[in-house]
SELUM-86702 format. One line per field, with one value per residue (C-alpha): residue number from 1; residue in one letter; x, y, z. Coordinates in steps of 0.05 Angstrom, whole numbers, always signed. Example, Ala and Ser with C-alpha at 12.3 -4.5 7.8 and 13.67 -1.06 7.14 Angstrom:
nr: [1,2]
rest: [a,s]
px: [+246,+273]
py: [-90,-21]
pz: [+156,+143]
This chain:
nr: [1,2,3,4,5,6,7,8,9,10,11,12,13,14,15,16,17,18,19,20,21,22,23,24,25,26,27,28,29,30,31,32,33,34,35,36,37,38,39,40,41,42,43,44,45,46,47,48,49,50,51,52,53,54,55,56,57,58,59,60,61,62,63,64,65,66,67,68,69,70,71,72,73,74,75,76,77,78,79,80,81,82,83,84,85,86,87,88,89,90,91,92,93,94,95,96,97,98,99,100,101,102,103,104,105,106,107,108,109,110,111,112,113,114,115,116,117,118,119,120,121,122,123,124,125,126,127,128,129,130,131,132,133,134,135,136,137,138,139,140,141,142,143,144,145,146,147,148,149,150,151,152,153,154,155,156,157,158,159,160,161,162,163,164,165,166,167,168,169,170,171,172,173,174,175,176,177,178,179,180,181,182,183,184,185,186,187,188,189,190,191,192,193,194,195,196,197,198,199,200,201,202,203,204,205,206,207,208,209,210,211,212,213,214,215,216,217,218,219,220,221,222,223,224,225,226,227,228,229,230,231,232,233,234,235,236,237,238,239,240,241,242,243,244,245,246,247,248,249,250,251,252,253,254,255,256,257,258,259,260,261,262,263,264,265,266,267,268,269,270,271,272,273,274,275,276,277,278,279,280,281,282,283,284,285,286,287,288,289,290,291,292,293,294,295,296,297,298,299,300,301,302,303,304,305,306,307,308,309,310,311,312,313,314,315,316,317,318,319,320,321,322,323,324,325,326,327,328,329,330,331,332,333,334,335,336,337,338,339,340,341,342,343,344,345,346,347,348,349,350,351,352,353,354,355,356,357,358,359,360,361,362,363,364,365,366,367,368,369,370,371,372,373,374,375,376,377,378,379,380,381,382,383,384,385,386,387,388,389,390,391,392,393,394,395,396,397,398,399,400,401,402,403,404,405,406,407,408,409,410,411,412,413,414,415,416,417,418,419,420,421,422,423,424,425,426,427,428,429,430,431,432,433,434,435,436,437,438,439,440,441,442,443,444,445,446,447,448,449,450,451,452,453,454,455,456,457,458,459,460,461,462,463,464,465,466,467,468,469,470,471,472,473,474,475,476,477,478,479,480,481,482,483,484,485,486,487,488,489,490,491,492,493,494,495,496,497,498,499,500,501,502,503,504,505,506,507,508,509,510,511,512,513,514,515,516,517,518,519,520,521,522,523,524,525,526,527,528,529,530,531,532,533,534,535,536,537,538,539,540,541,542,543,544,545,546,547,548,549,550,551,552,553,554,555,556,557,558,559,560,561,562,563,564,565,566,567,568,569,570,571,572,573,574,575,576,577,578,579,580,581,582,583,584,585,586,587,588,589,590,591,592,593,594,595,596,597,598,599,600,601,602,603,604,605,606,607,608,609,610,611,612,613,614,615,616,617,618,619,620,621,622,623,624,625,626,627,628,629,630,631,632,633,634,635,636,637,638,639,640,641,642,643,644,645,646,647,648,649,650,651,652,653,654,655,656,657,658,659,660,661,662,663,664,665,666,667,668,669,670,671,672,673,674,675,676,677,678,679,680,681,682,683,684,685,686,687,688,689,690,691,692,693,694,695,696,697,698,699,700,701,702,703,704,705,706,707,708,709,710,711,712,713,714,715,716,717,718,719,720,721,722,723,724,725,726,727,728,729,730,731,732,733,734,735]
rest: [x,x,x,x,x,x,x,x,x,x,x,x,x,x,x,x,x,x,x,x,x,x,x,x,x,x,x,x,x,x,x,x,x,x,x,x,x,x,x,x,x,x,x,x,x,x,x,x,x,x,x,x,x,x,x,x,x,x,x,x,x,x,x,x,x,x,x,x,x,x,x,x,x,x,x,x,x,x,x,x,x,x,x,x,x,x,x,x,x,x,x,x,x,x,x,x,x,x,x,x,x,x,x,x,x,x,x,x,x,x,x,x,x,x,x,x,x,x,x,x,x,x,x,x,x,x,x,x,x,x,x,x,x,x,x,x,x,x,x,x,x,x,x,x,x,x,x,x,x,x,x,x,x,x,x,x,x,x,x,x,x,x,x,x,x,x,x,x,x,x,x,x,x,x,x,x,x,x,x,x,x,x,x,x,x,x,x,x,x,x,x,x,x,x,x,x,x,x,x,x,x,x,x,x,x,x,x,x,x,x,x,x,x,x,x,x,x,x,x,x,x,x,x,x,x,x,x,x,x,x,x,x,x,x,x,x,x,x,x,x,x,x,x,x,x,x,x,x,x,x,x,x,x,x,x,x,x,x,x,x,x,x,x,x,x,x,x,x,x,x,x,x,x,x,x,x,x,x,x,x,x,x,x,x,x,x,x,x,x,x,x,x,x,x,x,x,x,x,x,x,x,x,x,x,x,x,x,x,x,x,x,x,x,x,x,x,x,x,x,x,x,x,x,x,x,x,x,x,x,x,x,x,x,x,x,x,x,x,x,x,x,x,x,x,x,x,x,x,x,x,x,x,x,x,x,x,x,x,x,x,x,x,x,x,x,x,x,x,x,x,x,x,x,x,x,x,x,x,x,x,x,x,x,x,x,x,x,x,x,x,x,x,x,x,x,x,x,x,x,x,x,x,x,x,x,x,x,x,x,x,x,x,x,x,x,x,x,x,x,x,x,x,x,x,x,x,x,x,x,x,x,x,x,x,x,x,x,x,x,x,x,x,x,x,x,x,x,x,x,x,x,x,x,x,x,x,x,x,x,x,x,x,x,x,x,x,x,x,x,x,x,x,x,x,x,x,x,x,x,x,x,x,x,x,x,x,x,x,x,x,x,x,x,x,x,x,x,x,x,x,x,x,x,x,x,x,x,x,x,x,x,x,x,x,x,x,x,x,x,x,x,x,x,x,x,x,x,x,x,x,x,x,x,x,x,x,x,x,x,x,x,x,x,x,x,x,x,x,x,x,x,x,x,x,x,x,x,x,x,x,x,x,x,x,x,x,x,x,x,x,x,x,x,x,x,x,x,x,x,x,x,x,x,x,x,x,x,x,x,x,x,x,x,x,x,x,x,x,x,x,x,x,x,x,x,x,x,x,x,x,x,x,x,x,x,x,x,x,x,x,x,x,x,x,x,x,x,x,x,x,x,x,x,x,x,x,x,x,x,x,x,x,x,x,x,x,x,x,x,x,x,x,x,x,x,x,x,x,x,x,x,x,x,x,x,x,x,x,x,x,x,x,x,x,x,x,x,x,x,x,x,x,x,x,x,x,x,x,x,x,x,x,x,x,x,x,x,x,x,x,x,x,x,x,x,x,x,x,x,x,x,x,x,x,x,x,x,x,x,x,x,x,x,x,x,x,x,x,x,x,x,x,x,x,x]
px: [-3272,-3275,-3263,-3255,-3189,-3226,-3250,-3180,-3156,-3218,-3204,-3133,-3123,-3076,-3028,-3022,-3015,-2958,-2925,-2923,-2897,-2843,-2821,-2846,-2905,-2897,-2954,-2949,-2995,-3052,-3047,-3011,-3033,-3105,-3160,-3236,-3274,-3347,-3354,-3291,-3217,-3171,-3097,-3047,-2972,-2921,-2868,-2832,-2801,-2847,-2880,-2939,-2966,-3014,-3049,-3045,-3077,-3023,-3054,-3064,-3017,-3071,-3078,-3138,-3134,-3086,-3066,-3086,-3040,-3068,-3014,-2961,-2905,-2912,-2974,-3014,-3081,-3129,-3197,-3204,-3243,-3179,-3154,-3104,-3073,-3050,-2983,-2955,-2928,-2885,-2858,-2794,-2758,-2709,-2743,-2807,-2814,-2866,-2871,-2919,-2940,-2900,-2960,-3007,-2975,-3001,-2963,-2897,-2869,-2908,-2927,-2882,-2821,-2838,-2847,-2780,-2744,-2771,-2757,-2685,-2691,-2696,-2630,-2641,-2645,-2613,-2672,-2722,-2689,-2646,-2656,-2683,-2691,-2755,-2821,-2885,-2952,-2914,-2878,-2802,-2768,-2735,-2766,-2733,-2741,-2703,-2709,-2716,-2769,-2758,-2759,-2815,-2804,-2758,-2748,-2708,-2662,-2617,-2599,-2669,-2702,-2647,-2631,-2695,-2723,-2792,-2802,-2803,-2824,-2835,-2891,-2880,-2898,-2910,-2904,-2830,-2809,-2793,-2805,-2819,-2829,-2829,-2801,-2819,-2771,-2708,-2653,-2590,-2533,-2574,-2542,-2585,-2588,-2642,-2662,-2688,-2725,-2717,-2770,-2755,-2765,-2691,-2670,-2608,-2549,-2569,-2554,-2524,-2566,-2545,-2565,-2538,-2508,-2465,-2433,-2394,-2319,-2290,-2287,-2357,-2410,-2475,-2506,-2518,-2577,-2546,-2567,-2616,-2593,-2560,-2487,-2472,-2428,-2384,-2365,-2420,-2370,-2330,-2392,-2410,-2348,-2359,-2329,-2307,-2268,-2231,-2217,-2184,-2138,-2082,-2101,-2049,-2078,-2048,-2072,-2080,-2097,-2128,-2106,-2032,-2016,-1995,-1997,-1994,-1936,-1949,-2017,-2006,-1993,-2064,-2087,-2115,-2189,-2223,-2216,-2141,-2132,-2166,-2113,-2053,-2066,-2106,-2054,-1998,-2030,-2049,-1979,-1950,-1992,-2036,-2104,-2140,-2136,-2159,-2177,-2173,-2244,-2272,-2339,-2349,-2309,-2297,-2225,-2174,-2124,-2168,-2152,-2226,-2231,-2279,-2334,-2402,-2428,-2434,-2471,-2431,-2363,-2324,-2329,-2253,-2241,-2302,-2375,-2407,-2408,-2333,-2322,-2366,-2323,-2260,-2289,-2310,-2239,-2210,-2253,-2235,-2162,-2175,-2170,-2220,-2237,-2240,-2263,-2247,-2314,-2322,-2384,-2347,-2354,-2368,-2344,-2381,-2387,-2452,-2475,-2468,-2501,-2487,-2554,-2585,-2656,-2636,-2632,-2580,-2609,-2551,-2506,-2515,-2539,-2491,-2418,-2396,-2427,-2427,-2361,-2291,-2240,-2184,-2213,-2261,-2317,-2387,-2407,-2467,-2523,-2528,-2585,-2630,-2660,-2660,-2585,-2568,-2609,-2574,-2505,-2524,-2556,-2492,-2451,-2497,-2496,-2423,-2428,-2491,-2493,-2418,-2400,-2346,-2316,-2305,-2308,-2252,-2287,-2245,-2236,-2277,-2245,-2269,-2340,-2336,-2314,-2353,-2290,-2248,-2195,-2235,-2215,-2255,-2319,-2319,-2360,-2427,-2428,-2475,-2539,-2499,-2446,-2394,-2350,-2374,-2417,-2474,-2508,-2444,-2437,-2508,-2497,-2435,-2470,-2530,-2487,-2445,-2505,-2542,-2480,-2466,-2538,-2547,-2476,-2446,-2387,-2367,-2324,-2317,-2252,-2244,-2190,-2195,-2134,-2153,-2163,-2239,-2259,-2293,-2285,-2284,-2331,-2402,-2456,-2492,-2430,-2427,-2378,-2382,-2384,-2326,-2288,-2218,-2186,-2124,-2068,-2044,-2004,-1963,-1951,-1927,-1884,-1851,-1836,-1809,-1762,-1739,-1724,-1673,-1599,-1585,-1537,-1596,-1646,-1626,-1654,-1721,-1727,-1794,-1824,-1824,-1852,-1904,-1955,-1963,-1989,-2054,-2049,-2109,-2153,-2181,-2175,-2119,-2091,-2020,-2024,-1967,-2014,-2012,-2013,-1942,-1911,-1938,-1933,-1858,-1855,-1816,-1822,-1810,-1740,-1721,-1744,-1689,-1623,-1553,-1520,-1555,-1541,-1565,-1628,-1648,-1629,-1669,-1729,-1725,-1719,-1776,-1824,-1809,-1818,-1886,-1905,-1881,-1919,-1992,-2043,-2068,-2023,-2033,-1980,-1988,-1970,-1898,-1873,-1865,-1813,-1779,-1801,-1748,-1793,-1857,-1924,-1949,-2022,-2009,-1954,-1943,-1909,-1835,-1835,-1771,-1733,-1743,-1682,-1641,-1627,-1639,-1710,-1724,-1700,-1752,-1807,-1787,-1784,-1855,-1879,-1845,-1871,-1942,-1934,-1906,-1960,-2015,-1987,-1970,-2027,-1978,-1971,-2047,-2078,-2042,-2066,-2128,-2117,-2067,-2053,-2021,-1964,-1907,-1845,-1784,-1738,-1765,-1713,-1649,-1645,-1570,-1566,-1632,-1656,-1728,-1756,-1828,-1860,-1923,-1967,-2023,-2090,-2073,-1999,-1989,-1939,-1897,-1854,-1797,-1785,-1720,-1701,-1634,-1641,-1566,-1515,-1475,-1485,-1501,-1465,-1483,-1543,-1580,-1655,-1704,-1755,-1813,-1801,-1743,-1725,-1706,-1721,-1717,-1702,-1757,-1740,-1681,-1681,-1605,-1610,-1571,-1633,-1663,-1601,-1571,-1501,-1520,-1514,-1561,-1576,-1608,-1634,-1618,-1627,-1650,-1607,-1628,-1601,-1653,-1660,-1713,-1752,-1757,-1727,-1694,-1656,-1624,-1557,-1566,-1536,-1577,-1551,-1543,-1606,-1645,-1705,-1707,-1765,-1753,-1808,-1809,-1819,-1890,-1927]
py: [-19,+24,-18,+5,-9,-52,-96,-102,-128,-169,-230,-208,-196,-142,-193,-228,-161,-139,-207,-199,-127,-145,-207,-258,-289,-363,-367,-308,-342,-334,-258,-246,-265,-272,-286,-290,-242,-222,-246,-211,-226,-186,-187,-166,-154,-133,-90,-45,+14,+12,+77,+48,-19,-32,-97,-111,-164,-213,-224,-152,-114,-64,-37,-71,-37,+6,-21,+17,+26,-23,-7,+47,-3,-27,-71,-58,-88,-86,-114,-148,-197,-234,-290,-314,-285,-221,-187,-134,-68,-42,+29,+34,+100,+85,+32,+1,-74,-119,-189,-244,-249,-302,-312,-330,-398,-461,-515,-530,-595,-660,-701,-758,-712,-686,-756,-780,-719,-732,-806,-791,-829,-772,-782,-728,-670,-619,-628,-615,-571,-510,-464,-497,-455,-480,-457,-464,-454,-432,-377,-380,-368,-403,-450,-445,-497,-508,-555,-514,-549,-508,-439,-389,-355,-366,-317,-317,-257,-234,-178,-185,-160,-117,-173,-154,-213,-181,-184,-258,-300,-373,-424,-480,-551,-576,-651,-646,-580,-554,-481,-465,-405,-394,-326,-312,-283,-299,-332,-373,-331,-295,-291,-312,-335,-353,-307,-348,-327,-381,-409,-356,-300,-283,-266,-307,-287,-299,-371,-400,-455,-524,-554,-498,-524,-462,-412,-348,-356,-347,-302,-285,-331,-325,-383,-376,-402,-455,-470,-528,-541,-610,-612,-642,-702,-739,-797,-848,-904,-889,-889,-958,-986,-1026,-1014,-1085,-1089,-1026,-1050,-1112,-1074,-1025,-966,-911,-847,-778,-738,-664,-600,-561,-493,-508,-558,-500,-425,-371,-328,-278,-263,-252,-325,-341,-413,-445,-454,-518,-503,-488,-551,-590,-564,-574,-624,-675,-686,-687,-740,-781,-777,-798,-861,-849,-881,-831,-760,-753,-682,-657,-633,-586,-577,-505,-487,-420,-427,-444,-465,-524,-550,-565,-611,-563,-558,-523,-532,-607,-599,-542,-544,-487,-422,-414,-451,-433,-454,-522,-529,-516,-572,-619,-602,-620,-688,-699,-683,-730,-787,-769,-778,-845,-817,-831,-776,-788,-734,-729,-723,-703,-727,-729,-656,-585,-516,-471,-409,-373,-369,-444,-506,-491,-484,-473,-458,-438,-510,-565,-587,-619,-629,-661,-616,-647,-628,-696,-723,-662,-625,-643,-607,-629,-588,-541,-569,-597,-669,-691,-724,-790,-811,-764,-790,-723,-714,-783,-769,-702,-734,-793,-745,-704,-766,-785,-713,-719,-790,-779,-705,-698,-769,-774,-844,-850,-818,-822,-814,-773,-787,-850,-871,-806,-827,-899,-887,-846,-835,-813,-764,-757,-770,-810,-775,-733,-780,-816,-892,-925,-960,-1022,-983,-989,-940,-959,-907,-952,-897,-885,-959,-963,-899,-927,-992,-955,-904,-957,-1001,-943,-920,-990,-999,-933,-921,-986,-947,-915,-937,-915,-910,-905,-866,-909,-910,-965,-1040,-1035,-1103,-1110,-1040,-1068,-1127,-1122,-1100,-1166,-1199,-1151,-1102,-1028,-1038,-995,-1018,-998,-977,-934,-975,-926,-979,-995,-922,-907,-970,-962,-888,-901,-953,-913,-852,-891,-891,-956,-978,-987,-1017,-1089,-1081,-1059,-1108,-1134,-1065,-1075,-1146,-1136,-1106,-1171,-1205,-1167,-1145,-1186,-1173,-1114,-1088,-1037,-975,-954,-879,-830,-771,-697,-712,-739,-676,-620,-592,-599,-670,-648,-674,-746,-727,-693,-754,-795,-803,-794,-747,-721,-783,-829,-787,-795,-869,-882,-847,-885,-951,-935,-914,-977,-1020,-988,-1003,-1075,-1084,-1110,-1054,-998,-937,-864,-809,-736,-684,-661,-727,-752,-698,-705,-636,-610,-574,-594,-577,-505,-497,-424,-440,-484,-551,-537,-551,-513,-573,-607,-571,-618,-689,-723,-696,-713,-784,-791,-766,-814,-872,-859,-856,-922,-955,-934,-961,-1029,-1034,-1020,-1069,-1127,-1170,-1201,-1133,-1125,-1190,-1196,-1127,-1159,-1234,-1271,-1324,-1269,-1257,-1295,-1272,-1290,-1269,-1240,-1259,-1227,-1173,-1174,-1149,-1109,-1144,-1160,-1202,-1206,-1251,-1226,-1272,-1262,-1296,-1361,-1354,-1344,-1290,-1271,-1213,-1215,-1151,-1146,-1086,-1071,-1019,-1010,-970,-1034,-1069,-1144,-1182,-1254,-1250,-1316,-1316,-1373,-1369,-1414,-1421,-1443,-1398,-1327,-1271,-1203,-1140,-1090,-1036,-1022,-957,-955,-944,-884,-853,-848,-818,-884,-913,-958,-1027,-1070,-1144,-1146,-1217,-1274,-1348,-1388,-1444,-1511,-1491,-1493,-1431,-1403,-1468,-1463,-1510,-1455,-1392,-1331,-1301,-1226,-1160,-1119,-1047,-1003,-971,-998,-1039,-1083,-1115,-1179,-1209,-1285,-1333,-1340,-1404]
pz: [+750,+814,+876,+946,+983,+1033,+976,+947,+1015,+1031,+1073,+1092,+1166,+1192,+1220,+1152,+1117,+1162,+1158,+1082,+1086,+1137,+1099,+1150,+1113,+1098,+1046,+998,+947,+998,+987,+921,+851,+827,+878,+869,+913,+906,+835,+810,+805,+850,+830,+883,+874,+926,+893,+942,+906,+845,+825,+788,+762,+705,+687,+613,+570,+546,+478,+457,+503,+521,+591,+625,+692,+733,+800,+862,+921,+972,+1022,+1018,+1032,+960,+957,+894,+875,+816,+800,+733,+693,+675,+720,+669,+606,+639,+648,+693,+669,+726,+727,+768,+781,+724,+681,+657,+663,+630,+657,+677,+749,+787,+833,+777,+766,+800,+838,+805,+834,+829,+889,+866,+865,+934,+961,+933,+962,+1031,+1024,+1003,+938,+888,+852,+799,+847,+801,+754,+810,+863,+850,+791,+728,+666,+633,+604,+645,+611,+550,+589,+593,+660,+718,+768,+837,+891,+956,+1015,+1080,+1122,+1186,+1154,+1166,+1099,+1039,+982,+918,+913,+857,+810,+780,+845,+875,+925,+962,+1000,+1003,+928,+911,+971,+955,+967,+1018,+997,+1067,+1053,+1036,+1067,+997,+976,+903,+857,+782,+761,+688,+637,+676,+635,+647,+675,+728,+797,+856,+928,+978,+1035,+1093,+1156,+1209,+1255,+1308,+1258,+1247,+1176,+1161,+1117,+1045,+1025,+962,+930,+954,+887,+843,+778,+769,+816,+815,+817,+887,+926,+902,+929,+889,+852,+777,+737,+692,+621,+612,+540,+538,+521,+453,+470,+421,+467,+454,+440,+502,+547,+524,+556,+619,+687,+698,+633,+651,+721,+693,+647,+658,+701,+709,+739,+732,+793,+777,+813,+756,+783,+788,+733,+688,+702,+649,+673,+618,+647,+721,+738,+715,+717,+654,+642,+620,+546,+554,+596,+540,+493,+539,+595,+554,+499,+550,+595,+534,+505,+572,+569,+629,+626,+671,+696,+768,+788,+859,+877,+825,+860,+880,+942,+976,+998,+944,+997,+1014,+943,+937,+997,+1032,+979,+986,+915,+906,+840,+809,+775,+805,+768,+772,+707,+666,+656,+666,+591,+590,+640,+599,+539,+578,+596,+524,+499,+551,+525,+454,+473,+507,+577,+633,+683,+758,+806,+879,+915,+988,+1026,+1092,+1113,+1092,+1114,+1162,+1117,+1136,+1063,+1054,+1084,+1157,+1195,+1127,+1149,+1220,+1243,+1237,+1170,+1134,+1196,+1264,+1321,+1371,+1356,+1382,+1318,+1274,+1278,+1253,+1296,+1249,+1192,+1229,+1185,+1195,+1184,+1143,+1182,+1145,+1191,+1153,+1088,+1053,+1066,+1041,+979,+969,+970,+925,+875,+875,+859,+802,+776,+758,+730,+689,+669,+660,+637,+691,+695,+770,+838,+888,+955,+1004,+1078,+1081,+1148,+1180,+1162,+1184,+1256,+1306,+1347,+1287,+1314,+1379,+1451,+1500,+1519,+1455,+1413,+1417,+1409,+1360,+1383,+1403,+1441,+1386,+1349,+1279,+1244,+1221,+1182,+1141,+1128,+1100,+1061,+1025,+1009,+980,+944,+909,+892,+860,+821,+795,+775,+740,+714,+688,+660,+726,+784,+857,+894,+969,+1006,+1068,+1113,+1163,+1158,+1154,+1124,+1057,+1029,+958,+969,+941,+990,+982,+1011,+1069,+1038,+1025,+949,+925,+864,+888,+953,+960,+990,+1042,+1078,+1017,+1005,+1075,+1079,+1011,+1021,+1090,+1060,+1000,+1042,+1083,+1066,+1027,+1081,+1128,+1080,+1094,+1164,+1137,+1079,+1104,+1096,+1021,+1023,+1077,+1029,+992,+1055,+1048,+974,+954,+1014,+974,+903,+912,+879,+896,+908,+906,+914,+929,+1003,+999,+969,+1014,+1084,+1090,+1064,+1003,+932,+913,+890,+955,+995,+961,+998,+971,+922,+860,+818,+873,+884,+812,+810,+874,+845,+779,+815,+862,+807,+767,+829,+837,+765,+774,+839,+839,+843,+799,+796,+815,+809,+827,+775,+776,+802,+731,+718,+787,+809,+857,+906,+939,+909,+914,+895,+877,+827,+767,+761,+751,+677,+668,+696,+630,+603,+647,+622,+690,+694,+622,+638,+694,+648,+593,+642,+667,+595,+579,+643,+624,+554,+578,+631,+580,+529,+576,+604,+654,+688,+692,+714,+781,+802,+830,+823,+868,+816,+774,+824,+856,+892,+851,+907,+972,+1024,+1000,+1053,+1053,+982,+985,+922,+908,+850,+828,+776,+742,+700,+649,+664,+629,+642,+567,+585,+644,+667,+717,+756,+796,+840,+871,+925,+939,+899,+888,+821,+826,+772,+757,+803,+797,+802,+789,+733,+715,+640,+597,+539,+523,+573,+540,+580,+564,+614,+659,+699,+693,+618,+594,+562,+631,+661,+686,+680,+621,+652,+611,+602,+533,+522,+571,+560,+620,+646,+676,+743,+798,+840,+887,+881,+805,+753,+712,+728,+698,+712,+704,+721,+768,+762,+823,+850,+792,+772,+710,+673,+633,+590,+590,+532,+506,+521]
């Protein structure tokens, strides 16, 4: 069919033509693809660098028409009787490509999806935005979609089009500010980014996909098309467990930085991947009796030295440790070993890397425009604009991605305090008050309430944990009662107070006795976790062991006593990796835990103690119930500052069992120490940190019979030996 060039370009103005050629056109479908003109179909393709293009019939493979050069910049056009059912045969200088025409496909996203995105209530964004490998009209390929409402033009770029933003410009769905394009014959594993021209006509640095489900390992920054094949899980029974039941039981969390738990010194100090961690970390944590592994952020992040706390890929497991399927396998293996998985998740801020979220479409899209609201000087990061529905929906969808797609059991939300206060770490005049003139960030408050409500509704197995360092009221109260809706809050006050106390020379501890009892004044104002986290063993703070005063024997004895006091104290437990073996030096994210110390008996003793504490905690209801319920706790002895002795009584729900925990924080043994108990009968020593198998001096009590001698307001009492710098657990008679 012979058609003049003017007919091939009929209806296309010079301005529109040049906008397409220069990569500025915001509606490529108005020019490219099949168009009716004068009773015939004109197909146009823009393929800069191509030598020739033929239109072939899909069914037979025969050439229907050669394309003419409509513009020497690379615009080809052909007249045909086919509007559908055709393919393109493209001759490149070094290859011939046969493919369907991306601009022959109709609208991709439904109006409901677009409405939910703009409303901020589309909580399955990774199935709508980003890169989704899927067939359309029976043709396999990848559907790309990205939110960039203020862009003039958005293109998909990748290896498949030589990273040329002119080749695959996208279509704008105006109602939601979402750009879309289906590229046939692409498969999972393809690298890609988005090339964006902003409203002023400036071509921005190519951007990684905010909703990518896979990414290149740092320092590379491209997004990767993830597989859409569902992972084959084997944890159905585990996933039927309910959050509340798990919250009421023992919860002992092993906090891990995946890249430095164990390094392979035989292979250039290489960190382990998810499959290797499944084989090494999972059985270790299970054998140690921990109930959960908590991972420092494993969402994709550009700078390893941030430990993951400056993430840019909130939907993608970092490529450092393997594929998304590998991470799913790790979670599945954890569940198979009886371990829950908690992820640190960071909605408080994001880094300013130009290929990330910062001024994504040339405007302050994810962040605030005003740095008084939108910039963290502490971390040199940007702050999400929670006043924007699409941003709130983006973050909530990220949270649900980990809980639903990856079966994760909980999210520990980082830096909650920085989100709740508009003046966080800001001087006067450097922040903007809320609408009532206050410092509270009302948008963040509503975000947390909504986030936790949605999670608890959709994921009955999952919990949320707040790292909140202030006295904000109701962090763990339900939203309907005015709270933020978290399940647990880190007890930063207890952590600071108890470490401050245990770091002091025992001769001075009597003057600070109240530091160790103060936490019980507010212990039940929230549901608390006691965290000895990574933050306490970095930046010159030293390891737990080096914090302890005294000679080597006293350091180990102090540490044993302190850990046992923590396990006896109300609140769920969290311990950072390496602390369970008394690592001598502080944590180095570029090295391994100092596993070589386990050739020394004192370190083996600490490890064995933590294992035994976990076992006793998991087996004993009296050590669980009082974590959240005040009727499960009483001070047995709180006022003996002179001797630096503390006694705690823990009770099961119906008081059918009880445990007495006594700590002596001086190096002086207390013989015949009388302490009141509620029940008459035999009290059996279950753990003493001074036992020889833990590296102690071997002072033990064994079994003690109560005597009808009143003490501490109770009708019975025990006369026991409290070893030096030690904590003992005695299980009371059953009722």
